[in-house]
C-alpha positions as CSV (number, residue, x, y, z in Angstrom):
1,M,116.8,106.7,106.3
2,S,117.3,103.1,106.9
3,Y,118.7,101.4,103.9
4,Q,117.0,98.2,104.9
5,E,113.6,99.9,104.9
6,Y,114.3,101.4,101.5
7,Q,115.2,97.9,100.2
8,R,112.1,96.5,101.8
9,A,110.0,99.1,100.0
10,N,111.7,98.2,96.8
11,L,110.7,94.6,97.2
12,F,107.1,95.6,97.8
13,F,107.2,97.8,94.7
14,D,108.8,95.0,92.6
15,S,106.1,92.6,93.8
16,K,103.5,95.2,92.6
17,D,102.3,96.0,96.2
18,Y,102.5,99.7,95.4
19,S,100.4,100.8,98.4
20,G,102.6,98.8,100.7
21,A,105.7,100.3,99.2
22,A,104.2,103.8,99.7
23,D,103.4,103.0,103.3
24,I,107.0,102.1,104.0
25,L,108.4,105.1,102.0
26,A,106.3,107.9,103.3
27,P,108.0,108.0,106.7
28,I,111.4,107.7,105.1
29,V,110.7,110.7,102.9
30,E,109.3,112.6,105.8
31,A,112.4,112.0,107.8
32,D,114.8,112.7,104.8
33,P,112.9,114.9,102.3
34,G,116.1,115.5,100.3
35,N,116.6,111.8,99.5
36,R,115.9,111.7,95.7
37,A,115.8,107.9,95.4
38,A,113.2,107.6,98.1
39,V,111.1,110.5,96.7
40,E,111.2,108.9,93.3
41,L,110.2,105.5,94.4
42,L,107.5,107.1,96.6
43,G,106.1,109.0,93.6
44,R,106.2,105.8,91.4
45,S,104.4,103.9,94.2
46,Y,101.7,106.5,94.5
47,F,101.3,106.7,90.7
48,H,100.9,102.9,90.3
49,S,98.4,102.8,93.2
50,A,96.4,105.6,91.7
51,Q,97.1,108.1,94.5
52,L,97.6,110.7,91.9
53,G,97.5,113.8,94.1
54,R,100.3,112.3,96.2
55,A,102.2,111.2,93.2
56,E,102.0,114.7,91.8
57,A,103.4,116.2,95.0
58,A,106.2,113.6,95.1
59,F,107.2,114.3,91.5
60,R,107.1,118.0,92.0
61,R,109.4,117.5,94.9
62,L,111.7,115.4,92.7
63,V,111.8,118.1,90.0
64,E,112.7,120.6,92.8
65,L,115.5,118.4,94.1
66,D,116.9,117.6,90.7
67,P,115.9,120.1,88.0
68,A,118.1,118.4,85.4
69,N,116.2,115.1,85.7
70,G,114.2,114.7,82.5
71,W,112.6,111.6,83.8
72,A,111.1,113.5,86.7
73,Y,109.5,116.0,84.3
74,E,108.1,113.1,82.3
75,A,106.7,111.4,85.4
76,L,105.1,114.6,86.5
77,G,103.6,115.1,83.1
78,R,102.2,111.6,83.0
79,T,100.7,112.1,86.4
80,L,99.0,115.4,85.4
81,H,97.7,113.8,82.2
82,R,96.2,110.9,84.1
83,Q,94.5,113.5,86.3
84,G,92.8,115.0,83.3
85,R,95.1,118.0,83.0
86,P,96.6,117.6,79.5
87,D,97.6,121.2,79.0
88,E,99.6,121.4,82.1
89,A,101.0,117.9,81.5
90,G,102.2,118.9,78.0
91,R,104.4,121.6,79.4
92,Y,106.3,119.1,81.6
93,R,106.5,116.4,78.9
94,R,107.9,118.9,76.4
95,L,110.6,119.9,78.9
96,A,111.4,116.2,79.4
97,E,111.7,115.7,75.7
98,A,113.9,118.7,75.4
99,M,116.2,117.2,78.0
100,G,116.4,114.0,75.9
101,T,114.0,111.8,77.8
102,E,112.0,109.4,75.7
103,P,108.3,109.8,76.1
104,E,106.6,106.9,77.9
105,T,104.4,104.9,75.6
106,G,102.1,103.5,78.2
107,A,101.9,99.7,78.2
108,V,104.9,97.4,78.1
109,Y,104.5,94.0,76.5
110,E,106.8,91.1,76.9
111,V,106.7,88.0,74.7
112,R,108.7,84.9,75.5
113,A,109.1,81.9,73.3
114,A,108.3,78.5,74.8
115,N,110.9,75.8,74.8
116,L,109.2,73.2,72.6
117,A,112.2,70.9,72.5
118,D,111.6,69.4,75.9
């Protein structure tokens, strides 16, 4: 894996170009399927670009690579739930919770105060 390509994919992800990030990451993961960081970012990119079947495959791979990673179980559970498979999702989310991973709440809100002194 080229570290520069991974960093480039990270920039695409951070700028919310999830499909672009996935396009960069897919060949990286194909060349190095044991690279947990690349597999995780690929799964996240697929999830955020609504490529849920691919996200599921990536998160299943991440669970296989790192069975003690509670976040991977939570991500897989969220992906399954979003696909309309709540029973299957619940199993993975309970495993994540048992591992100490906080459940995702969904939306993240950020509030910033304006500087009215200027």
